[in-house]
C-alpha positions in Angstrom: -12.1 9.0 24.9 -11.6 5.5 24.0 -15.4 4.5 24.1 -15.5 7.7 22.2 -13.5 6.5 19.3 -14.6 3.2 19.6 -18.4 4.1 18.6 -16.7 6.8 16.0 -15.0 3.7 14.3 -18.0 1.6 14.5 -20.5 4.4 13.0 -17.7 4.9 10.4 -17.3 2.0 8.9 -19.8 -0.9 10.3 -21.7 -0.9 7.0 -18.6 -3.2 5.8 -20.1 -6.0 7.2 -22.3 -6.2 4.0 -19.7 -6.3 1.5 -18.7 -9.1 -0.5 -14.9 -10.5 -1.6 -13.8 -7.5 -4.4 -10.4 -6.7 -6.5 -7.0 -8.5 -4.6 -9.3 -9.9 -1.5 -11.3 -11.8 -4.5 -8.3 -13.1 -6.7 -6.2 -13.8 -3.0 -9.0 -15.9 -1.0 -10.7 -17.1 -4.4 -8.3 -17.9 -6.5 -5.0 -18.7 -4.6 -5.0 -22.3 -4.0 -3.1 -22.2 -0.9 -6.9 -20.9 0.2 -8.8 -24.1 -0.7 -9.9 -26.3 1.3 -8.3 -28.1 3.1 -5.9 -25.0 3.5 -2.0 -25.5 2.3 -0.9 -24.2 5.8 3.0 -24.5 5.7 2.6 -22.8 1.8 0.8 -19.8 3.0 3.4 -19.3 5.9 6.4 -20.0 3.5 6.0 -18.7 0.5 5.1 -15.3 -0.9 2.2 -13.6 0.1 1.3 -12.7 -3.4 3.1 -13.7 -6.7 5.0 -10.9 -6.5 8.0 -10.6 -3.9 5.7 -10.0 -0.7 6.2 -12.5 2.7 3.3 -11.4 5.1 3.2 -14.9 7.4 1.3 -13.4 10.1 -1.4 -12.0 7.6 -1.9 -14.9 5.9 -2.3 -16.8 8.8 -4.8 -14.5 9.8 -6.3 -14.7 6.5 -6.1 -18.6 6.8 -8.0 -18.6 10.0 -10.4 -16.4 8.7 -11.3 -18.5 5.2 -11.3 -21.9 7.5 -13.8 -20.3 9.4 -16.1 -20.3 6.0 -15.1 -16.4 4.9 -15.2 -17.0 1.6 -18.6 -18.4 1.6 -19.5 -15.8 4.6 -17.4 -12.9 3.9 -19.1 -11.2 6.6 -16.5 -13.3 8.7 -13.4 -11.5 7.0 -15.3 -8.2 7.1 -16.1 -8.3 10.7 -12.8 -9.1 11.3 -11.2 -6.1 9.8 -14.0 -3.9 11.6 -12.8 -5.2 15.1 -8.9 -4.8 13.7 -9.7 -1.3 12.9 -11.8 -0.5 16.1 -8.5 -2.0 18.2 -5.6 0.5 15.9 -8.2 3.6 16.6 -8.3 2.7 20.3 -4.6 1.8 20.8 -3.8 5.2 18.9 -5.8 7.3 21.0 -4.2 5.6 24.5 -0.9 6.5 22.7 -1.9 9.7 22.0 -2.7 10.8 25.8 0.1 9.0 27.2 2.2 11.3 25.2 0.6 14.5 25.3 -1.5 13.7 28.8 -4.3 15.8 27.0 -7.7 13.9 26.9 -9.3 16.8 24.7 -6.7 16.5 22.3 -5.8 12.7 22.0 -10.0 12.2 21.9 -10.2 14.6 18.4 -7.5 13.3 17.1 -8.2 9.8 17.7 -12.1 10.4 16.3 -10.9 11.8 13.2 -8.3 9.5 12.5 -11.4 6.7 13.5 -13.8 8.2 10.8 -10.9 9.5 8.0 -12.3 8.4 4.7 -8.5 7.0 3.6 -9.1 4.0 6.1 -12.5 2.9 3.9 -9.8 0.9 1.8 -7.9 -1.0 4.5 -11.0 -1.9 6.2 -13.3 -2.9 3.1 -10.3 -4.4 1.0 -10.0 -7.6 3.6 -6.5 -7.5 2.4 -6.1 -4.4 4.2 -5.5 -6.5 7.4 -2.1 -6.3 6.4 -2.1 -2.3 7.4 -4.3 -2.5 10.2 -1.6 -5.8 11.9 1.2 -3.7 11.3 -0.1 -1.0 12.9 -1.0 -2.5 16.1 2.5 -4.3 16.0 4.1 -0.4 15.5 2.1 1.1 18.1 2.8 -1.9 20.3 6.5 -1.6 20.2 6.1 2.4 20.8 4.0 1.6 23.9 6.9 -0.9 25.3 9.3 1.8 24.5 6.9 4.5 26.3 6.7 2.0 29.3 10.4 1.6 29.9 10.7 5.1 29.5 8.2 6.2 32.3 8.8 3.1 34.5 11.9 1.3 33.9 13.1 -1.1 31.9 11.5 -5.0 33.1 12.4 -8.6 32.2 9.4 -8.4 29.8 10.7 -5.2 28.0 12.7 -7.1 25.3 10.8 -9.6 24.6 7.6 -7.5 24.1 9.5 -5.4 22.5 10.4 -8.1 19.8 7.8 -9.7 19.2 5.8 -6.4 18.3 8.4 -5.8 15.9 7.4 -9.8 14.5 3.7 -8.8 14.3 4.4 -5.5 12.4 7.0 -6.7 10.1 5.6 -10.0 9.0 2.4 -8.3 8.8 3.6 -5.7 6.4 6.5 -4.7 4.7 6.7 -1.2 6.3 6.7 -2.7 9.8 10.4 -3.1 9.3 10.7 0.7 10.2 10.0 0.1 14.0 14.1 1.0 14.9 13.7 4.3 12.9 10.3 5.3 14.7 11.8 4.6 18.2 15.1 6.3 17.2 12.5 9.4 16.8 10.3 8.4 20.1 13.4 8.3 22.0 15.3 11.9 20.6 11.7 13.6 20.4 9.4 12.8 23.3 9.9 14.2 26.8 10.2 10.8 28.7 14.0 9.3 27.5 15.6 5.8 28.5 19.7 6.4 29.3 21.7 6.2 26.4 22.6 2.8 27.8 19.5 1.5 28.7 18.0 2.5 24.5 21.1 0.8 22.9 20.4 -2.3 25.9 17.4 -3.0 24.4 17.3 -1.3 20.5 20.0 -3.9 20.1 18.1 -7.1 19.9 15.9 -5.2 17.9 18.2 -4.2 15.1 19.5 -7.9 15.0 16.0 -9.3 15.0 15.2 -7.0 11.7 18.4 -8.0 10.1 17.3 -11.4 10.6 13.9 -11.2 9.0 15.4 -9.7 6.1 17.3 -12.2 5.6 14.8 -14.7 6.0 12.6 -12.5 4.1 15.1 -12.4 1.0 15.9 -16.4 1.3 11.5 -16.6 0.9 10.6 -14.4 -2.0 14.6 -14.4 -3.8 14.1 -10.1 -3.2 15.4 -7.7 -0.7 12.8 -5.5 -1.7 8.9 -5.5 -1.7 6.6 -6.2 -4.8 7.9 -6.3 -8.4 8.6 -2.5 -9.0 6.8 -1.0 -12.4 9.1 -1.2 -14.8 8.7 2.8 -15.7 9.7 3.2 -11.9 12.7 0.6 -12.0 13.9 2.2 -14.9 14.2 5.7 -13.1 17.6 7.1 -11.7 17.6 8.0 -7.9 16.9 11.5 -8.9 14.2 10.9 -11.5 12.6 8.9 -8.3 13.2 12.0 -6.6 11.4 14.2 -8.7 8.8 11.6 -9.0 8.3 11.3 -5.4 7.7 15.0 -5.3 5.0 14.9 -7.5 2.9 12.6 -5.5 3.3 14.6 -2.3 0.9 17.1 -3.2 -2.0 14.0 -3.5 -0.4 12.6 -0.5 -0.9 15.6 1.5 -4.4 16.5 -0.1 -5.7 12.6 0.6 -4.8 13.1 4.7 -5.9 16.6 4.7 -9.2 16.9 2.8 -9.9 13.4 1.3 -13.3 15.3 -0.9 -12.2 12.7 -3.9 -11.5 9.2 -3.2 -10.5 6.3 -6.1 -8.9 2.7 -6.5 -6.2 3.1 -8.4 -3.4 6.1 -8.4 -0.9 6.6 -10.9 0.6 7.7 -14.2 -0.4 9.9 -16.2 -2.5 11.6 -13.4 0.8 10.8 -11.2 3.9 12.3 -13.4 6.9 10.2 -13.4 10.3 11.7 -13.7 8.6 14.5 -15.6 10.5 18.1 -15.9 9.9 20.3 -12.9 6.4 21.7 -13.4 4.5 23.4 -10.7 3.0 20.5 -9.2 6.4 19.5 -8.5 7.2 22.9 -6.9 4.1 22.5 -4.6 5.5 19.0 -3.2 8.9 20.8 -2.6 7.1 23.7 -0.7 5.5 21.4 1.5 8.6 19.2 2.5 9.6 22.8 3.6 7.2 23.6 5.4 7.3 19.8 7.0 10.8 20.6 7.9 10.3 24.3 9.4 6.9 22.5 11.4 8.9 19.8 12.7 12.1 21.9 13.6 10.0 24.8 15.4 7.7 21.8 17.4 10.7 19.9 18.6 10.6 22.0 21.7 7.2 23.7 21.6 4.9 20.5 20.6 7.3 17.7 20.6 4.6 15.2 19.9 3.9 17.1 16.6 7.4 16.9 15.6 7.2 13.7 16.7 4.6 12.8 14.1 6.1 14.5 11.4 8.9 12.2 11.6 6.5 8.9 12.0 4.9 10.0 8.5 8.3 10.4 6.8 9.5 6.9 8.2 5.9 5.1 7.3 6.0 6.8 3.7 9.6 5.9 2.9 9.2 2.0 2.1 6.7 2.8 -0.8 8.0 5.9 -2.1 10.4 4.6 -4.2 13.1 6.7 -3.0 14.9 3.9 -1.6 14.1 1.1 -3.9 11.5 1.1 -6.3 8.4 -0.8 -5.4 5.5 -1.6 -7.4 2.8 1.3 -6.1 3.0 5.2 -6.4 0.2 6.1 -4.1 -2.4 4.4 -2.7 -5.2 5.3 0.3 -4.1 1.7 2.1 -0.5 2.8 2.2 -1.7 6.1 3.7 -3.4 4.0 6.9 0.4 3.8 8.6 1.1 7.9 7.8 -2.2 8.6 9.1 -1.0 7.9 12.3 1.7 10.1 12.6 -0.9 12.4 11.5 -3.2 12.0 13.9 0.3 13.0 16.4 0.5 15.9 15.0 -2.7 16.9 15.6 -3.2 15.7 19.1 0.5 17.5 19.8 -1.0 21.1 18.1 -4.2 20.7 20.0 -2.5 20.3 23.0 -0.4 23.7 22.3 -3.5 25.3 21.0 -6.1 24.0 24.0 -4.5 26.8 26.3 -5.7 29.8 23.5 -8.0 28.6 21.0 -9.6 25.5 22.9 -13.3 25.6 21.4 -13.1 27.1 18.3 -10.2 24.4 17.5 -12.6 21.6 19.0 -15.6 22.8 16.9 -13.6 22.8 14.0 -12.4 19.2 15.0 -16.0 17.9 15.6 -17.1 19.3 12.3 -14.7 17.4 10.4 -14.7 14.7 12.1 -18.5 14.4 11.1 -18.0 15.1 7.4 -15.5 12.3 7.8 -17.9 9.8 8.9 -20.7 10.8 6.0 -17.3 10.5 3.7 -16.9 7.3 5.0 -20.3 5.9 5.3 -21.2 6.9 1.4 -17.8 5.4 0.1 -18.4 2.1 1.7 -20.6 0.5 -0.8 -18.4 0.9 -3.5 -16.2 -1.6 -2.5 -19.7 -4.0 -2.2 -19.3 -6.0 -5.4 -16.8 -6.5 -7.5 -19.5 -5.3 -10.5 -20.1 -1.9 -8.5 -16.7 -1.5 -7.7 -15.1 -2.0 -11.2 -17.9 0.0 -12.7 -16.9 2.9 -10.4 -13.1 2.2 -11.1 -11.9 4.2 -14.5 -15.4 6.5 -13.7 -13.6 7.5 -10.6 -9.7 7.6 -11.6 -10.2 8.1 -15.6 -6.8 9.6 -16.2 -5.1 7.0 -14.5 -4.3 3.7 -17.1 -4.3 1.0 -14.2 -7.7 1.8 -13.6 -8.4 1.0 -17.3 -6.3 -1.8 -17.4 -7.8 -3.2 -14.4 -11.3 -2.5 -15.8 -10.1 -4.3 -19.2 -8.9 -7.6 -17.1 -12.2 -7.7 -15.7 -14.2 -7.4 -18.9 -12.1 -10.2 -20.7 -12.2 -12.6 -17.4 -16.3 -12.0 -17.8 -16.1 -12.6 -21.7 -16.5 -8.8 -22.7 -14.0 -9.0 -25.5 -14.6 -5.4 -26.8 -15.3 -4.3 -23.6 -11.2 -5.5 -22.7 -10.0 -4.6 -26.1 -11.9 -1.0 -25.5 -10.6 -0.7 -21.9 -6.4 -1.4 -23.1 -7.0 0.5 -25.9 -7.5 3.2 -23.4 -4.8 2.3 -21.0 -2.2 2.5 -23.9 -3.8 6.0 -25.1 -3.0 7.6 -21.3 0.6 5.6 -20.8 2.2 3.0 -23.1 5.1 2.3 -20.9 3.7 -0.9 -19.4 4.8 -4.0 -21.1 2.0 -5.8 -19.8 -0.9 -3.6 -21.5 0.8 -4.1 -24.5 0.7 -7.9 -24.0 -3.1 -7.9 -22.4 -4.4 -6.4 -25.7 -2.2 -7.9 -28.4 -3.7 -11.3 -26.2 -7.2 -9.7 -26.9 -6.5 -9.4 -30.5 -4.8 -12.9 -30.8 -7.4 -15.0 -29.2 -9.6 -13.3 -31.8 -7.9 -14.0 -34.7 -6.7 -10.7 -35.5 -2.5 -11.4 -35.9 -2.1 -8.8 -37.8 -3.1 -6.0 -35.6 -1.6 -7.3 -32.5 1.4 -7.9 -33.8 2.8 -4.2 -33.7 0.7 -4.2 -30.0 3.4 -6.4 -29.2 6.4 -5.5 -30.8 5.4 -2.0 -28.7 5.4 -3.6 -25.7 8.6 -5.9 -26.1 10.8 -2.8 -27.0 9.7 -1.3 -23.4 10.6 -4.5 -21.8 12.7 -6.9 -24.3 13.1 -9.4 -21.1 9.6 -9.9 -21.5 9.2 -13.7 -22.4 5.5 -14.3 -22.7 5.3 -11.3 -24.8 8.2 -12.4 -27.0 6.6 -16.3 -27.7 3.0 -14.5 -28.4 4.9 -11.9 -30.4 6.5 -15.2 -31.8 3.0 -17.2 -32.5 1.6 -14.3 -34.4 4.3 -13.3 -37.4 4.3 -17.3 -37.2 0.2 -17.0 -38.3 0.9 -14.3 -40.3 3.5 -16.2 -42.5 6.4 -13.9 -41.5 8.8 -16.6 -40.5 11.9 -14.7 -41.4 11.0 -12.2 -38.3 10.0 -14.8 -36.2 13.2 -16.2 -36.6 14.7 -13.0 -36.1 12.7 -12.5 -32.8 14.1 -15.6 -31.6 17.9 -15.3 -32.3 16.8 -11.8 -30.2 15.5 -13.8 -27.0 18.2 -16.9 -27.2 20.9 -13.8 -27.3 19.5 -12.8 -24.0 19.5 -16.2 -22.3 15.8 -17.1 -23.0 16.7 -21.2 -24.7 13.1 -21.2 -25.0 12.9 -19.8 -28.2 15.0 -22.5 -29.8 11.6 -23.9 -30.3 10.4 -21.1 -32.0 13.9 -20.6 -34.4 12.9 -24.4 -35.4 9.2 -23.8 -36.6 10.3 -20.5 -38.2 12.1 -23.0 -40.7 15.6 -22.8 -42.6 
């Protein structure tokens, strides 16, 4: 069972060792001075993981070790590490499934489906997906410690191991903070349970640790939430974010069940933002109701499946924008932790079906595993080089504005100003509510000596986010270049009025 799962994981993902450093991995490991020799260990552990409000010291340390071993010159170091971590996650999952279900066949099939799943290609191939893999090991480690305590009794090692698992999970990825919520579901839903007294005794230190880690994280990043929220998400009310989440759910479920089409970016207008209630939202609401009905029905008949639904919901919530606005809407990497819950559903239902339709269910699972494996193998080369990745990004996601925005940034870095302009214009045609795109296009025009064209682009972006300092500054420079000192002075006064004192210089340059 364990060896079969490990073999499926290796066969499905082994080609990643031939890949280079692409997209986020290249930006972080090749351009972040903290990872340049000599590595700034203090900086990567005590400052934000990225340019936004993320703090992942264990992930940072892990990547730092691989960098020190020559990973930036020989990416196989990173990719082999990711592959080994993925095998470890797959094996840990199948061991947990068997411990909870007692059914080797159902656990093995669920583990094989997880190990072969195409949505995990991004986790393994992107390198930065090691954050998800480390968090998964931490969360499953905590679940295992709780299980052993319920089965064999609490020992003097239970609390230290539980706290250690929480640290690994939370300090690797923001979703790792949900371990206490997962254990609540495990305690209430699975047959083996601790007494209330013992659960409270070992759960209290865990909750206190989570509070402490959240406080430390806030001190480091200056924010309790994760990365900087998307401006069009941050502006939505709670109701608007709820409607948006309903619209995402059908794609979320589709990727878990039938990941035939994969893409490097997900977002508007393909995914709808706070839009009127549509059939897509109705499909999302229907799936929510089906999940609730399944949870209620399986609580008694298939408790592991019910716990799987609990796991999916709890691990998805931090990225859903329902609690706090986030910087993402949907991503294949973000489905790694929820897909563990989906495997629990498969194992739980498979355990029940094994007494009635064992052979057909096994054949269907094997065929699906083979299809998943082939799809994963075919997908991996997309992440092989930056040229291949960015070349296919917009063809895979032609209706996602951010794919074109990323493509434009890549063209700009390579010196292709015309290609960058085309990509940024396409991004704005698709979606005009991200001021970063206005700023990027305006900057291309400004550098090309076309300030007259850049001014309306900058103005539109500033209308979306009036506090965006760099955009205001670039607009002011262009206004001066085209000789419109009156509007430049008015722009400077607007900035000063909202507390941006740095625009006093622009005001002086605008003349009397």
